[in-house]
TORDO-857749 format. One record per residue: x, z, y of N, C-alpha, C, O, CB in turn; residue in three letters. Coordinates in steps of 0.1 Angstrom, whole numbers, plus 5000, padded with zeros to 4 digits. Each point is the difference from the previous one (the first is absolute). Glycine has a CB too. Layout:
N
XZYXZYXZYXZYXZYALA ...
end
This chain:
248
501050004988498650025013501249985013501150055000496550194987MET 501849675024501050045016498850035004498849984997503549885010LYS 498550195004499250065011500549935013501149985003498550264986ALA 499049735020500249895010499950135012499150084998499549644991LEU 502250295020499650135011499549915015501149955004501150284985ILE 497049735019499549915010500850065006500350114997497549815001LEU 502650015014500750115011500349795006501249975000500450414987ALA 497849575016500249885011498950035010500649965009500549844975ALA 497850225021499450055008500649995013501250005001497950104983GLY 500449915026500049995014499950155010500550055009498549714985TYR 499850274994499650115010499850045016500250115006500749924975ALA 498849895024499050025009499750075007500449995011499249944979THR 499550165005499250084999500250205002499450115001499949634986ARG 502350205012500550115005501550005009500950095002497849984977LEU 501049795026500949985012500050115014498950065002500649684989TYR 501350285015501549925000501050054991501149955001498650005022PRO 500250184966500950054991500149874992501149965003498350304997ILE 500049674993500549934990499749815008499349914994500050344981THR 501449755038500149895003501249914997500249875000498350245013ARG 502450024984501449934996500350114988501150054999499849835026ASP 498350154970501050094987498349984991498949985004503650295011TYR 498149734966498750024996499250134993500550104995500349685003PRO 498450225004498950104996500750084986500250125000497549735011LYS 502550064979500350124989501250064999500450054989498349854998PRO 502350125028501050054999499750125016500850075004500849704978LEU 497150215023499350125002500850144992500550004989497149825013LEU 502350295006500550114993499150114998499550055011502549894999LYS 497550134977499250085001501050124993500349974989497249875013VAL 502850255002500750175002501449924997500550004989497550245001LYS 502449705019501549915004499849934988501150004995500750165019ARG 497249784977501049934990498649885001498850035001503250204981LYS 498449635016499749865005498450014991500350064990502749785014PRO 496050144995498649974994500849954985500350074991497749855034ILE 502149974977500949924988500350044991499949954989500749955021ILE 500350264995500650014989499850074991500750034991500449925019ASP 497250104995499050114993499949884989500450034989498150175031TYR 500949674982500049944989500749964992499549944991499550055018ILE 502450034991501049924992500350114994500149984988500849845024VAL 499350304992500050124990498850024989500250064989501050055031ASP 497549844985499350004989499849894989499450034989499950125025LYS 501249704990500649934993500949984991500049924990499250055024LEU 502150144989500949994997500150144984500950034992499849855039ASP 497650164970499850084992499649954983500050064989499450065034GLN 500449744980499149984994500749914987500649905003497750155019ILE 501549984964500949964993499949794994500749914995499150424999ASP 498949685013499349834997500949925006500749914996496850125006LYS 502350045010500949905014501449984996500750104997497950015025ILE 501949784978501049965001500949895008501149964997498150144987SER 499749885028500450015012499249965009498949955000502750034992GLU 499350075020499049975015500249925013501050015006498750194987ILE 499349735011500849925009498950045015499150095000502049684979PHE 499150185028500150055015499649885010501050005007501050184987VAL 497349745010499649945002499150035019499050065003501649904966ILE 500449965038500850045011499949865010499249924995502550284990THR 498849775024499649935010501249915006500349944989498050255014ASN 502449765004501049945005500550095012501250015002497949774988SER 499950285018499850065012500750184994500850065007496649755004LYS 502250234981500550174991501249954992501150015005496150124989PHE 502749834995501049994989501050015007500849964991498349914994ILE 501750175026500950045005500350145000501250045000498449785009PRO 499250264990499750125001499750074986500150124998499349825026PHE 500149964965499450044990502149954992500149994988495949985014PHE 504650015002500949964991501150095004500850024991498549745004ARG 500950305014500250135011500050154990500950094999497549775023ARG 499750124972499850104997500250044986499950114994498949885024TRP 501649854976499950044989501449994990500249984988497449975017SER 503150085007502049994993500050154997501150034997500749785021LYS 497550284981500950144999498350074997499650125002503349875018ASN 496249884973499150084992500050094991500249924991499449945014LEU 500250284988500250074986498849894996499249985009501750344992PRO 498849614988499549944993500449934988500449885001498850135018VAL 500650074966500149934983500149875003500949925000497750234985SER 500149835018499649864997500649895012500550035011497250084978LYS 502449725004500549875006498550055012498850044999502949734977ARG 499350195034499050015011500549865016500950015009498750334980LEU 499349545008500449885003499449975012498850014998501549944981SER 499950025036499149935009499949825000500849924998499950315016LEU 498149764990499549875000499550005013499250095003500349874972VAL 500749965031499449935015499649885001500549894997500750235013ASP 497749934996498749875003500449895006499349904999499250245004ASP 502649865005500249895007499349985015500249905007500250014969LEU 498850215030499049975010500950145013500750104998496249804982THR 502750045032501050135005498950025011500550015011502549934984LYS 495850065006498950045007498250044997499549964989502449915020ASP 497650195000498750034990499349865000499150004991500450285015ASN 500749615002498849925001500649914988499349904997499750125032SER 502250014965500549864988500050064983500349954990501649935031SER 497550334983499850044989499549924989499649895002500450275010ARG 500149884978499949974980498550065000499049924999504050164986LEU 496850055018498950084998500450064984500449934990497849935029GLY 501550234981499950074981500249954996501249984997497850124997ALA 499549814999500049894992501349914998500850014991497050015015ILE 502249915004501049935004501650024997501049934997497250055018GLY 501650194988501850044998500150034983501049954997499650205031ASP 498949894961499450024988500349864998501249995000497150205001ILE 501149704998500349904999501349915002500249914992497850165009ASP 502949965011500849985001501050044992500949924996498150055020PHE 501150184980500750084996500049994979500850034991498650115039ALA 499849824971499349994985500949824997500549974990496250215014VAL 503249775003500649824996501350025003500949984992497149835016THR 502650265009501250014999500950034990500949934996498550095021LYS 500450114978500850054991499250004986500050094992501350045028LYS 498249764978499149964988499850144986500550034989500549675017LYS 498150355005499650124990498949934989499349915001501050295020ILE 499949894969498949944989499950154993500050014988500649695007LYS 499550395011499850144990498850105009499849985012503350024978ASP 496150095004499150065009500650035012501250025001497650074982ASP 500349915027500650065019499350125002498950004995501349775018ILE 500250334993499350105003500549985017501150015004498950154970LEU 499049835032500149955015499450155012498850044999500649644990VAL 501450365019499550095010500749965014501049935003498650264979ILE 499749875024499949945020501150125002499950114996497049805015GLY 504050034995501250065006499550165006500650104998500549635008GLY 497850255001499550105009499250104994499450085007500749765009ASP 499950164968499150114995501050094999501249984998497149914989ASN 500950275018500350104995499650114993499150065006501449865007LEU 499750134976499250044990500850114998501150025006497949774985PHE 500550295001500350114992500250024982500950054993497950015028ASP 499949874977500349954982500849904999500349915007497750144985SER 502550004994501149934994498949854993498949975004503250314989GLY 498649665000499449884999500049984985499549894995501350025029LEU 499650174969499949984982498550024999499249914996503350194994GLN 497150015012498649994993498849855006499049974994501450355003GLU 500249615016499049915004500749894990499149924997500150155029PHE 502149894968500549894995499450054982499849914992502850035031LEU 497250174975499550034986498949965002499449974989501850215003SER 498149805017498449935000500049895001498949944998500250205011PHE 501949794994500349905007500349894983499449904998501950265032ALA 499549894961499950024985499149984994499749894995501550235008MET 498249984997498550004989498749875010498850005000501550374989ALA 500749555019498949915001501049895004500049945011497650214996HIS 503349824984501049915001500349835009501049965007498650204972LYS 498949795016499949865001499350005014499849895005500050034969LEU 500050175033499050025015500950095012500650114999496649914985SER 502749865027500250135009499550065007498949975005502149984994PRO 499950225002499850135005500250005015500949955005500050144973VAL 498149985031500150045011500150125001499350074992499949765014ILE 501450245003500450175004499250005013500149935010502650134980GLY 496050065006498950025010500550155005500650104995497149744993ALA 501850135024500250195006498050025005499149915002504650095015PHE 496150124984498750085001500250065016500050125002499549954968ASP 500549835039500050095015498750085000500150095009501249735006ILE 497850194980499150085005498749985012499150075004503150034987LYS 498449765010498849985016499949814996500949915001500550345027SER 497249754969499949855002500149965017500349895004498050094972LYS 501550095030500449935017501549965000500349895003498050275012GLY 502849974981501349944999499949904989500349895004501050315005LYS 498549804983500049884987500349835005500649924995497350254991ALA 501349835027499949885008500849955001500049884999498850185010GLY 502250004994501549985007501049924990501149945001498750305014HIS 499249794972500949944989499649914986498949965002502250255006PHE 499349764983499449934990499350124992500650104996501149685002GLY 497050195002498950104992499949964986500249904994498350145027VAL 501250054976500149954985499050104992499850125003503049794998VAL 496550014989499150104992500449994982500649904996497250055024LYS 502050124974500350004984498750004997499050035005503150104991LEU 498449804989498850074990500050104989500950085000498749735004GLY 499550204986500350154997501749994985500450104994495950005012PRO 504149774994501249924994501250005008501149954997497249904994ASP 501350225020501249945015500249915000501249965001500150155002ASN 497749784996500549865000499149965014498950045002501649884968ARG 500449995040499150005016498949934997499949914991501950095026ILE 496950044994499249904999499550005010498949975003500950024979ILE 501450055027498949985016501750005005500750094996495950085007TYR 504249715009501050035010499749945006499649894998501850174994PHE 498950025025499849905011500750065011499850115003497949804991LYS 503050035010500849985009500149985018499849915008500450044968GLU 500350255025499250015017498550004997500549924991501349935024LYS 497150164983499150045002498750045009499650114995502149884993PRO 497549985022499350055011499650134988500350125000498749625022LYS 500450204971499150104993500450054982499749944990498449945029ASP 502850274984500850044988498949984989498850045003503050135010ALA 498549784975498550094992501550064988500149964988496349825012LYS 504550285004500850104996501050105006500649935008498949924979SER 500850235012501250055007501250014992501050075004497650055010SER 501649784971500649974991500949855008499549895002498450244976LEU 503749925026500649875003501349944995500850094995498049975021VAL 501549854983501349954994501250065008500250055012498549724981ALA 502050224999501950045006500649945003501050045006499450074985MET 499549755005501149934998501350024991501250025003497849945016CYS 500350044972501050064987499049884988498849994999501950365010LEU 500449594983499249924991501049984987501250024998497349875023TYR 500550054972500849974982499249865000498949985002501350314979TYR 500749655015500049864995500649944990501149945002498750065015PHE 499650014971500649944988500649874999499349915005499250214987PRO 502649845003500149895001499249934996499949925009501650124991LYS 497949944993499049864997498750025004499049984994502149954986GLU 499250125034499150015010500949925011499349935007499350304984ARG 502249775011501249935012499649855003500449975011501750174980LEU 497549805005499949865004498350005007499549915007502449984970ALA 497550245020498649975009500650045018499249995010498650104965MET 503249945028500350025014499949865005499149965007502450264990ILE 499649705000500349845000498249945001499849905007503150114973LYS 496050065012498849895002499650085013499849945011499249964961GLU 501050225028499350015012500550005014499550025011499450074974TYR 502449865012500349925016500149885000500249965012500850184996LEU 499049754983499549885002498149965002499349904999503450084987ARG 497150165017498549995011500150045008500050125002498649884989GLN 501449875019500450045014499750115013500650035011499549784980LYS 498250224998498950045008500150115004499450055009499449834981LYS 502650214998499850164995501750005013500849915003497650154959TYR 501550075042501050065007500850034994499650054990499549995024LYS 502649984987501150034994500150135001500250064989500849755013LYS 498850295010500150105008499450094991501050074996499149815025ASP 498750184974499350084995500050034986499349934994499750015024ALA 501850144976500050044984498649994995499649944991502450235011THR 497649895003498350015001499649884998500149974988499650195028GLY 499849754990499749885000500149954983499149984993501750005035LEU 500450014970500749994991499350064987499649934991502450085026TYR 497850114983499550074993498649984992499650004988502050105027ILE 498049894999498549955001499349884995498849994996501650125020ASP 500849804985499249854989501050014989500049914992499049895027TRP 502050294981500250044982499050074990499949994988502350035020LEU 497250055000499450084993498749944992499650044989501650115027ARG 498149724995499049944993500649894991499449895000498950175018LYS 502749964977500749944992500650024985500149924991499950055030LYS 500250154981501350084991498950165001499350015010503949844999ILE 496950224982499550154999501750065009501149994994496950014975PRO 501950075045500650045002499950144999498750025001501649795007VAL 500250284991499550195002501150065014501049965006498550104960TYR 499850035034500850105010500350144997499050064995500049815020GLY 502250214987500450134998499750075013500149955011501750004973PHE 497850165013499850115017501050094999500250094992497249935011VAL 503349945007501250105000499850175004498950025007502449765001PHE 499250294989499650165006500850045012500249905006499450174970GLY 500850015030501250075013499649975012498950025004503249964985GLY 498849965018499849915014500849905003501149974995498450205015ARG 500049794994500049795001500449965020499550025011497649924963TRP 503550025023499949955019500649814999501049964994500050375022PHE 498149624991500649855008500550005006499350015009499749914991ASP 502050065004500449995012499849885007500749904998500650254996ILE 497649855013499749875003500450015018500549925008497250044968GLY 502050185027500350005019500350105005500550084992498249795013ASP 501250185007500950155002498850094998500350105007501749835012HIS 497050084975499350095001500250044985500250125000498349805020LYS 501550034970500250024991501950054994500450094992497049755011PHE 503050065005501250034997500550125005501050044995499349745003TYR 498850325017500350055003499550124989500850084996499649785027GLY 498450154971499850094989500350004990500050124995498849885013ARG 501749904984501449984991500850175003500050114995500349545009ALA 500550265005501150115004499450145002500850104998500649715015ARG 497550214991499950135000499750064986500750094995498849885028GLU 499749984974499350054986501350044991500250104993497449725008SER 503150075000501150014989501650064997500950024991497549805011PHE 501450205015501450065003500550134997501150045003498649815011SER 499150214980500750134994500049994980500550084992498550105034HIS 500649744972499549994984500649884997500550054989497250065011THR 502749794999500649884991501650045005501049934996496849845003ILE 
end
């Protein structure tokens, strides 16, 4: 299994601090957000290699970051060759770029480089292995349908199969939201290109791909406990720094 960390966005909602600096390298308790992700991935025996996909503007920062990173697995950087927000490939475009560029033919675990949470990944992957031919997403209950509308909203059936997914709905039907954490079995990787060939779909939001995918094949959700922060804007970054400052 390969792991892919998405770190190619330009984080315009966090300007000015991310205008010339990548969001995943912002610090929480004196440690870059992405370090917490790498630490979790490094503990998973099934993962043989970690890829970090970034862009031409920010890859020098990641090169410096990775030089002295204490990680036991092989870690490689992938440049998606974009230089600004207007030319970005989007999350799905970046997944496809990395899979193609690195000729990945294994199962992949995809995680957003701005995901900060305190649960481990072993239970998630055990759940995924029990649904071997199906994609699985990480989900989190934020306990508020009003706040859920800022994310991709998920509803699960009794077997944890996704029965509803809507990206940033005005009227959320659930307080369960997607975390930008995905397991894609190797048998389903070709479906990414199938999705991208249909020009009417956006490449940016992974939730749009998951909604398309679940209508074609079974897709399951695993609900995480603990705490989770999607570092999307200044408010969430401030909350994450406050919440994790004494405990992580």
